[in-house]
N, C-alpha and C positions, 0 to 999 in steps of 0.2 A: 615548570615541569612540562615536559613534552608528552602529549597524549599519544598513546600507541593505538592508532586507528587502522582498521582494514581499509583497503582501497574503496573510496567513496563511489566510484563508478560501479564496482562490483556489488556494493550494497544496494544501489538503485536497481541494478539488473535483477538481483535476487528478490528484492521486495516486489517488483512488478511481476516476476515469474511466479512468486508464491501466491499473489492475489489471483492471477489468471489460471495457474496450474497449466500453463501453456507458454512455451518459449516463443512461438510465432506471434501470439498476441502481445506478449511482453515486449518483443522487438518492435512491433508496430507502434506501441505506446511511446517507446523511447526513441523511435526513429533509427533503429539499427537492425541488423539481420538476426535471425534466430541463432545462427552460429556464433555471433558476438555475445548474445545472452548466455549461451552454453559455456563459452570461454570464460566469461566473467564469473559465472556461478562456480565453475571448476576452480578458478583462482581463489574465490572466497572459501570454498571447501578446504583447499590446501591451507588457507590462513587459519581457519577455525580448527583444523585437524580432524575433520569428520565429514561424512556425507550429509547433505541437506535435502537432496532429492533422490528418489528411486526412479531410475529410467526404465520405462516399459515400452513395449511395442506400440501401444496406442496412446502414449503420453507419459506424463510424469506425476508423481505424488510426493508429498512432503514426508520426510522421515520424522520421527518424534523430535529429534534435535531441530529439524527444519521448522516444524510447527511452532515450537517454543520461540525460536529465534525470529520467525516472521511476525509473530504477535508483538514481541517487544520492539522490533524494528519498525513495524507499522505505526505503533503508538509514538515512537520517537519522530518519525517522519511527519505525523500529524502535528506534533508540537512545533517542529520546524516551520511547517506551513502556517500555523497560527501565529508564531512569532514574526514571520516574514510579512504576513498579511497585516498584522497590527502595526508594524513599522511603516507600511504603505497607506494604511487606512485613513490617515489624517489628510492625505492628499488626493485619495481616490474615493469616489462615491460608488460603493459596490452594491450591486444587486444581482442575484442569481435567479434566472428565469427557468422554472421547471414546468415543462409541458407534460400533462398526465391525462390518462383516461378518466372519464367523469367519476365513476363509482370509486375507483381507487383513490382519486384525489380527495374525495369527501370522506371515505371510510378509513383510509390508511395514512395518506400523506399529511393532510391538514392537521389531524389530531397529534401528530408527532412534532409539530413545529414548536410547541412550548418547550419540550425537552431540548430541542436543538438550540434554541435561543438562550437557554440557561447556560450552555457551554460556549456558544458563539454569538454573543449579543451584537457584535459589530457587523454581522453579515445579514443583509436584508434578502428575504426570499419572496419571489413573486410566483404564485402557482397559477397556471393557466390550464383549466380543465377543458380539453378539446378532443374531438374525435381523432382516431389514429390516422385518418386520411389527411395528409398534409397538402396544402395548396402552395403554389409558388409565391404568393403574396404574404403568406404567414411569416412572422418573424422567426428566425432560427433560434431555438431555445439553447440555453447553456447545458441543460440536462433534459432528458425525456424518459417517461416510464410508460411502457406499453407492452402488449403481447409481442412475442418474437415469432415471426414467420420465416424470415430469410435475412441473410447478411445485407446490411445497408452500406453503401459506399461512404467512406469518410466518417463512419460512425462506429465507435467501440460499443459492444454490447456485453453487459455483465449480468449474470443471473441474479435477480433480486428476490422474487417470490414465486414459489412453486405451490406447496401445500396440497390440500386435498379438498374434494367436494363432499358436503354433508347435507343430508335431508333434515331440515329443521322445521319446528313449529312452536307455537306458544304452549305453555303447560296445559292450558284449557283443552287444546286439541288432543293431547295425550289421553285424556279421559274418554275420548271416542274410540280408542283402540283397545284390544284385548290386553290382559295383564302382561303377556309376553308377545308383543306384536311381531309380525313377520312382514316382509315386503308385499305379500299378497293382500294384507289388510290395508295397504296404502292405495291400492288401485282405485277404490271407489271413494277416496277422500279428495277434497278439492286441492288441486295442484296449481301452483303458480309457475308459469313458463316465462323464461327470459328469451325473447325473440330478437336477437341483435339485428340492427339495421345494416351493419357491415357484413359482407360475406366472409365465411371462413371461421366464424366464432361459435358455431353451434355444435362443436364436437363434445362440449361438456354439457350434455343434455340429460333429461329424465330418462330417455330411452337407454342411454349408456349406463345410467345408475341402475336401472332395472336389469340390464344385461349383466352388470357386475354382481347383481344379487341372484343371478341364475335364471332370469327370464329371457329367453331367446326370441320369443315372438309375442308381442303384446301391443294392444291398441290403447292409447291413452287419450283421455279427454281433459282439457284444461279449463279451470274456472276463471282464471285471470292470466292475461298475457301482458308483458311489459317489455320495454326495450333497453332497460338499464338494470344492472344488479342492485343498485341502491333502491330502486323502486320495488323490486322483489322483496328486499329486506323490510322496507317500510310496510308493504302490504302484508307480509308475514307477521310482523309485530302487531299489526292492527287486527289480526285474526282472520285473514282472508284464506288461509290454507297453508299447505306445506311448500317450502321453497328449497331449491338446491343451490347452495351458496359456498364459495371458497371459505375455508375456516378462518383465514387471516382477515377477512372483512367483518367477522362477527365475534371476535374474541371477547369483547366486553359483554355482549348480550349472553353469550354462553356462560361466561364466568358469573354473571349476576343472576342467571336463571330466567332471563326474559325469553330466551329461546332454548329449546332442548333438542337433543339428538336421540330419539327413541330407538333407532335401528342400529346405530354404530356400524354402518356400512359405508366405507369411504373408497374413493378411487382418486388417483392423482389428477391434478389439473393437467390437462393434455398440453396446453400451450402456456408456459409460464410467463410471468412478467419479467422484463429485463430493464436494467438501467442503461440508457443510451447516452453516450457522451460524444458529441461532435469532436473531431480531431482538433478543430480550431480552439476548443475550450480547454485543452489539456494544459496549456501554459499559464492558465489563470489560477493562482493559489486559492482564491476563494471558492472557485468551482471544485477544485481538488478536495478542499475541506468538506464541502457539502456532499460530494460524491462518496468519499471515504466514510463519512458519518452514516449515510443511508445504507451503504453496504454492510456496515458493522451493526446496524440496528434493524436487521431483517426480522 
């Protein structure tokens, strides 16, 4: 029986464009022009008999047909990657090096490794928790997770984690507040400040949280200052005061009631975390598997 398949080149172009929602980035990943991606997508739309993208002035979005097709196709491509890697794994000693910001490596990445290895036991992961400032002598990672400030040469960046910041404390600290607390009640409470050693990361600050709550001019005093988010979390859990933390780093503590959010005032993380993939890593099937898994388990 002959399989009636759409053009495979068009499938690759569509899958990449659907992940990026950007023909330029899809073309960069596949080593072709944005025009070639557009041509392949149009060819696939003719084959399926319907539109997959809505073309707009500032980019493209998937149609409902496109969303459904991209999810199914992404899963199939993952299966192909797994099958291909398994066929090679007997001859190749595979290890994927992920370089990551300290707190995110400890609080988000490392705890997800058990679930990853349930699905991909043949792929070894090495996590290197290091600062965002790269030195020339540092080994080039296969993947990296950091805040995004600007485009990096020969590095694909995909949004991984955005989320919001929330002011949290232990349940015991809530008893110090009135029954219906307001941000004004927080001013005289002990605050834990994250004072990053690297410049540019203090945009997600207590001052901005109070500004979002309606305070335009306020002087704050901090009981504790640390240089890592993970230290702020540990100090908060120990009862040192209130901490301002991205929600995706304390999901477990919030779910278990170890930390609480008495004010329910959130503002978006200003500089999200992105998954960085060096262009040289794109041809490795094991890196592709890890990359796609991380992007699907945000």
